N, C-alpha and C positions, 0 to 999 in steps of 0.2 A: 504494500500500500503506500509507503513511505517513497519507495523507489519511482511510483508511477506519478506521485505529486511532483517530485523532484523533476522528473521528465516533462511535465505538463509546464512546469516553472521556466524551463529553460527555453522551452518552445515559446511561450509566451514573451519572454523577453528578446527573444530572436526576430518574432513578429514585432514587436515594439519597435527594436532597433530599425528593421527593415522599414517601418512606415517613419520613422524619422529621416531618413535617408531620403526616402522617396518626396516626402515633404521639402525638404533641403533643396534637393534637386529641382524640384518644382520651382522652389521659391528663387532660387538663382536664375533659373531659366526667366521665370516670369520679371526679374528685375531687369536682366539685361535686354531682353525684347520688349519689354515695357518701357523703357527708358528710350529705346529706339523708335518705337511707335510715338511717344510724346514728342521727340525730336521731330519726325517726321510730320507729325500735324502741326507743329509750329513753324516749321521753315519757309513754308509761302507766306508768312505774316509775321514775320520777327521784326521787320522795319516800318510795319502799320500801326499807327492810333489806332485807339478802341472806334472812334466814330468811323473811321475809313473801313475798318472790319466790319462793323454792323452794316454800313452802306452798301459793302460788296456781296454780304453772305446773310443778310438778313437779321432782325432783332436778337435773335439766339447766336449770331456770331456764325464763326466756323464750325460745323459739325462732321466733318470729315477729310479725308485725303484730298488735297487739291494740287495741280501741277505747280511743281517747283525743280529748278535745274536740270531741265529735260526731261524729266519723267511725269508721267500724268498722273503721280500720286506715290507716296511712300518714302521719298526721297529723304535720306537722313543727311546730317551735317558734321562739323568737327565735332560736335558734341560725342556723337556716338563713336566718331573714329578715334577720338583720344581715350575714350573709356575701354575700348577695344584693346588699345595698345596699353594702358593702364594694366589690364588683364595679364597681358603679355608678359610685361615687364615682370609683374608677381610671379608667374608660371617659371620664367627663365630664372629668377632669382632662386627659386625652390629647386630648380634644377641644379643651379651653382652649388648652392648649399650642401645637396645630398654628394656631388660628384667631387668637391673641392673640400668641403668641410667648413666653410666660410663663406660669407657674402656680403657686401655692404648693398642691401637692397636699394636704397635710392639711386645709385649708381648706376645699376641695370636698368631701374625704371627710367632713368634720364638717357639712356641709350634707347631706349623702346621709345620716347618721345622724339628722339632723333631722328627713327625710321619714320614716325608720321610726319615730321618736318619735311622729309625727302618725298615723301608721297603730295605735299603741298607745295612742290616747286623749289623745296630747299635745297641745299648741296651739304651731304655730311661724308665721312671716312665711308669708302667702298665696302670696306671690312665690317662694317655695322650694318650692312644690309643683307642680312640672312634671316633665316627662320620662315616658317610657313606664314606667317600671318601676312608679311609683307608682299608674299607673292599674290594676295587675293586683289587682282585687279580694280574692282569696283571701290577699294578705298583709294585709289590714286585720283582722286577727282577734288578738287578745291572748291570748297563748302565754305564760304566766309569764315576762315579762320580767325580767331582772336588775335588782336594785333600785341598783345602781350605776350603770348605763347610764341607768336611767330618772331618777335624781336629777342625775345629771351633765349630762344633755342637758337636763332641765326648768331648770338653772340660767342656760342660755344664755350660757355662757362657755367656750370651748374650752379643754380642758386642753392642757398640753405636760408635755414631761420635767422642764424647768425651772421651770413653773408649776403643777404638779398641780391638780386640783380636788378631791382627795379622797386618802384615804391606803389604797384599796382594791387589792388584788389577787385579787378574784374571776376566774372564769374566763370572765367577758364579755368579757374583751380578749382571749384567746386563741384563743377558739372561733370568731370571724369571719376569721381572716387568711389563710385559704388562698389568697383570690385575689391576695394581695400577691406571695407565692411563684410563682404563674403568670405574672404580668405585669411585675415588676420586675425586669430582668435585672442592675441594680447595686443593691448596697447592700440587698436585702431585710430583712437583720437591722435596720437601724436605720429603714427604712421601717416597718416592723411596729411596732417600738417606739414611733414617731411616732403610729401611727393608734390604737393599744391606749392611749396616754397620754392621747387625748382624753377617756375616760372613766375610766380606772383609774390613779390616780397613784403607787400602791407599785411600786418598782424590779421585783419579780418578778412584778407583774400586767403589765408592759409588755416586760420582757425575754423572759419566757415565749413571748409572741406574738411577738416578734423572732425568737426560735430557730426558733419554728415556721414562720415564713415562711422563714426560711432554709433548712428542712429540704425545704421544700414546691419551693422554688426549684431545689433540687439534684437531687430526685427527679425532676421535670419534663423534665430534661435527661438523665436516665437513669443518675443516680449511685446506688451501693448504699445502701439506709437505714440500714445499719449504720455507714456511713462518715459519712453526712451526718448523723447524730445525734452521732455522736463531734465532729465537727466544731462543730455547733453547741452541744454543751456546753463545749466549748474556747473559743467566742466568748463564751457567757455568763459562765464563769468570768475570762474577761479583761476584764469590763465591771464598772464600780462598781456594787454592789448583785447581782450577779449569782449570788452564790455558792450561794443556795437553788435556783435554776434548774438550775446546773450539777450540783450534788449530786444532785437528783431525777432528772435525765436520767442521772447515771452509775449510780444504783441501778437506774433500769428496765433498763440495759443488763446490769448484773450479775445480775439477776432473769431475764431474757428466756431463758435455755437451759432454764428449767424445763418447757417443755411448755405454760404457761399455765393459771392457777388463780385462782380468785375470791380465795381467801386471799393469794394474791402480790399481787394488785390493792390491797388492804385494807393490806397493809404499806406501799404507795405512797402511801395517803391515801385521801379521799373523792372529790376533784376538784372540790369546789366552790372551792379556789382555783387560781390558775392555774400553777402549777409542778406541782401532783399531776395535774392533769387533763391536760396535755401527757406528763406521765412515764407516768400509766397508759395513755394512747392509744399512746405510742411502744411501752410493754410488750407492749400486745396485738398492735399490728403485727409485731413482732418474734418474739412466741412462737408465733405461728399463721401458716399459710402462706397459706390460702385467705381470701377477701375475708370469706364468710359466718362462718366460724370465728372471724375477729378480731374482728368486729364484734358477734358475740353475746356472746363473751367480756368485751369492752368494758361491754355494758350490764348485764350480770347481776353487780352489786355493789350494795352500799349506800351508795352517793353520786349523784354528779351524772351519772346514767346519759345523758341524752341529750346533755350535751356531751362526757363520753368516747367515745360512739358516733359522734357527729357528728366529731369529730378524727380517731377512727381508719378513719372512713370516707373520710374526705378523704385520710390517708395512702394506707392501701390501693388506694383508686379511681386515684391518681395512678400508684402502681406498677403495677398490673394492668391498666389501661385499663377502657374501657367495658363490653367485653364480658365482663369477668368479674363485672359486676353481676346478680345472681339476677332473670330475669325476673319472677317472681311477685311479687317486691318493688318492680321499678321500675313494673309495671301499674297498683299500687294507691298509688302515691306521690304525696300531694299537690303539686299546682304542678309536675310534671314538664316540662310543654312549657317553661314559663318558666325553670326552672333549665336547660334544656337551650339554649335560645335566649342567656341570660346566659353560659353557658360558650362559646359560639360565638362572641358578640361579643366576649370575653376574646380567643380565640384569632386573631380577623382584627383586632383592634388591635396585639396585641403579638407574634404569631407569623406574621403576613404582611404584605405591602406593598400589601393590599386598599385600604387609605384613602389611604396617602401622605400629601399635603397636603389631601386632602379629607377631611371630618368626616360624621358622621350626626348633625350637630346637632340634627334635631328630636326624635329619640330619646332622644339623650343630650346635652341641652343643656352647654354649656361654662360651669358656674357651680356 
């Protein structure tokens, strides 16, 4: 009798573990694909004000994919591109750690951003242009890359928190940080700050990125969104230079009970700078329950629609999982297969023991 009970308990544990793995994989795929959907929704209206959006698409604003960048819908921008290269850098750093025993992860991610810079018309050392992700030709399209990212990467010197390369707090640091939260079990806040500081030297620029990474990390393991945001706001408030981020997140929490309105978004700002982009996205994710409702709210305003759409999509996707993403948008999403593969590679590297001490170094060289 005791033996049968023990066998049942082991089987129950195994089933629970398998269910957790499935949920985590769905959350990671949901976040990366959801972020790309939000990005693609916002791309056609990124530089339109709210009145023009409503004049063009009606009083409800944009309600689905519209033509952009030569596609009839579903085109992504630099937000999705840089998110994928952030993920690539994390995986390559993991391979380097396993094969060499040590790794300075920000440097590996800096090299990943250099590859992205090459796809946008920049020029970097040829020996850096390796790995599978760079071979995806759909990524080699210039999609309104941010000035701070481009100029920082063109300078050839990696920015750090202690040695910033500029004083930018543009949203280009925060919008690419979701993979950090999906992969870094310890200190996602600090890692997100370090990665954003590669290109954005203002404290609000990299602290907002750290807060976003921390929120995604908590959501990936099933923590409630509102509690994750409160803890991120507290972490920002306790960090030198983090008051703007903490205040923006607190305001988003305060406004979130109003049901979601474009006018409330504009109280939070335009999203062109990091703390505003994160606050708008948090507000949209909290004010609306469904994926579609949240991302449409996030893009229909007179600010940086693709970035707030992308961040909101990351948040809602990790909370609701892949199955919550509208099929009509997934089917038309540019790069869907590549994005799904990167999500699965993140999952396999950081949430399973698939690789152990073995690496997939041909796909993701450890440098």
